[in-house]
N, C-alpha and C positions, 0 to 999 in steps of 0.2 A: 555732711555733704555725701559721704559714702565711705565704703570699706574695700580696700585692695589687700589680697592675700598671696600674690605671686609677683615676683620681680620680672621685669621692671614694674614698679608699682605706678598706677594711674587711675584717676577717678574723673568722669565727665562732670562738667560744670552744669548744673541744673538751673535753667532761667528762673525758675520759681524761688530759688534761694539767692541768686546772684543779682539778676535784673541788670540793667544798663548802668554803667558808672564804674568807680574804682573800688575794689575790694582787697582786704587783707586775708591771705590764706596761709595755713600751717598744716603740717602733718604730725600725727601722734603715733608713736610705735607702742605696741603692746605685747608682752610675752605671755607664754601659757600661765604664769603666776599672776597675771593681771598688773604687772608692773608696767608703768607707762613713762614715756619721754617725748617731749615736743620739740619739733624743729624750729628754727628761725622763721618768722612770717615773711611771705613775699607779697608784693602788690600786684594785683591783676586788674586790667581795665577791660570791660566788656562793653560792646556797642551792637546795635540792631544792624541788620543788613540794610543796604541802600536799595530802596525800592522806588525812588522818585525818578521818573524819566526826565531828560533834558527838555528845555523849550524848543519848538520847532526853529529851524534856521530861517533867517529873514532876508529880504531883499535879494532873492535869487535872480541873477541876469544871465543871459547867454546870447551869443551871436555867432553867425557862420564866419569863421576865420579863413576857410578855404572850402572848395567843393566837398571834401571828405573830413572836415574838422569842425567841431563846435566847442567854443571856449566857454566855460561857466565860472561864476564867482558869486559868492554870498557872504552875508554877515555871520560872524561867529555866533553860535548858540550858547545859552546860559544853563548851567546845571548847578545843583546844590553841592556837589562834590567836584565835578570837573568833567568836561567833554573829552573823550579819548580819541574819537574817530567820526568821520562822515561817510555815509553811504550815498553814492550817486545812482539815481534810478532813471532809466530811460524807457519810455513807453511801459511802464509798470514793472520792469525788471531791474534789479541791482546789477550795475555793470562795473563798479569799482568801490573800493574803500579807501579813503585818504585821510591824512591827519591835517591837511591844510584847507583854506577856505576857498580853493579854485581847483579846476580840473579841465584838462583838454581831452575831449572825446574824439578820438581819431577812427572810431569804428563805424562811422556813419557812411551812407551812400550820397553820392552827388545828385542834387535836385530832389532830396526827400525831406519830408516834414516830420520832426519827432517831438515828443513831450518829455520834460525833465522835471524831477523833484529831488530834493536832497533831505536826509534824515540825520539827526545826530545821535550818537551812541556814547553812554558813559562807560567807566571802568567796570561796573557791575553789570553790564550788558543790557541796561535799560534803554529803550529805543523811543525817540521823540515822535511827535506827530510830524507828518511830512510837510515840507515848505510849500509855498504857493506853486501851483502847476504852470509852466511856462511852455510855448511852443516855439521851435526854431526851425526855419526851412533853410537848407543849404542851397547854394547856387549850382546851376548845372555846369558840367565840365566844358571847358573850351575846346571845341572841335578843331583839330589841325587842319590847316590849309592844305588841300591836296596838290600834289606836284603835277603840273600839266604834262600830258603825254605828247612829245613832239609829233607833228603831222608831216609825213613825207610829202615833198613837192615834186610833182612829175616835171621833168625837163628834158629836152631833146639833147642837151649837151652833157658831157660827161663831168661837168663841174659838180662836185658833191654838195648836197644840201647841208647848209649850216644847221646844227643842232640848237634848238631854243634852250636858253638858260632857264632851269627850273626856278620857280618863284621861291626866294629864301624863306625859311620858317623863322618865326620870331626867336631870338637867341635867348630871351629871358621875359619874365613878366613882371608886372607892378601891381598896385592896389590903390583903391580910393577909400578913404575913411572920412567921417565927418559927423556933424550933429545937426538936427532939425529942432527949430524953436518957433515960437510965435510971441505974441506980446505978453502972454502969461508964463512963458518959460518953455522947458523942454517938452517935445511932442512925442509920446510913446505910441507904438504901434502904428506908425506912419509908413506908408509904402514908398520905397525909394527904387527908382529904376534908372539904370545907367545904360546908355546906348552909344556905341562907337565901334570902329574897326570891324563893322559888319556883325556885330553881336549886341545882344541885348540881355542884361541881368536884372534881377531884382531881389530886394530883401526887405525887412521891416526893422524899424528902429526899437532899441531897447527901452527900458522904463526911464533911462537917463537921456533919451533922444538921440543915442549914438548908433552908428552903423559902420560896417566894414564889408567891402567886396574885394577879394583877392584873385590872383591868377589871371589878371587882365593883360591883353597884348598891348605893347606901347602904341600910343596914339592919342587923339583928341576924343573926349567922351562929353556927353551931355547928361548931366545928373538932375533928375526931376524928383521932388518929394511932393506927395500927394496925401491930404487928409480928407475927411468927409466935407469939409466947408471951403477948402482952399488948396492951392499948390503953387509951387515956385521951382525955378530951374536955374542952373548955372553950368558953365563949361570948365573943364580942367584938362591937363595933359598928363598922361601916365607915361613914365619912363621906366626902363628895366631896373628892376632890383630896388625901387623906391616906392614910397606911399605918398600919394597926393591927398592933401587935406582940404575939405571944404566946408563951409558953414552956409546953411540954408535957413532963411527966415520966411515963415508962411505969413502972408497977409490976406485979410478978408477983401 
């Protein structure tokens, strides 16, 4: 294998002599008179570096959880050794590295559309192909109701004019979640519009037919789901701090 003449003694393992697998190695000492003595043998196992990338993560899903938040989840990737992390890519740029199969992106703007992909990374640094590309659109922020300005009333009497009471702002908000399906099952990519309390919001269903619209003022809303061939509506009431759940079935 090799010769070492200075302490501490070391000799590199040459792959052409060892190869991959288990090997028995020993050291032989030699003095100027060519007298020799061998050490006890030690077992050494060598293996090739891991160059196999993981499989691409599957079933990537995302939905707008709030005007400035997109929640993502995906299926675990498979690797010959093991996946150590996932990189979340928004609009072609890596925005986070996580060890779980979900991520909440709170860095998006209200009323914007973004693309997402996820790649898997193993302990050797091998990177998988990207997952399927998905597009998620966040809802617009709810504009606050302006406080009315009191209008002075002219009067010949010294009686002071009563000051109008400002319209109270909503103390809290709620949300609407649900699923859209037809006779064949869940409907993905379906447009869902929610109208009520003087506002209109929209989103699209995930691959499992699910949707979620949050930050809604309390009140009664009409929820309409539309596909290329059919549509259906229902009504529901939003209360502060709660999520109202609806199920919409499309019929031709």
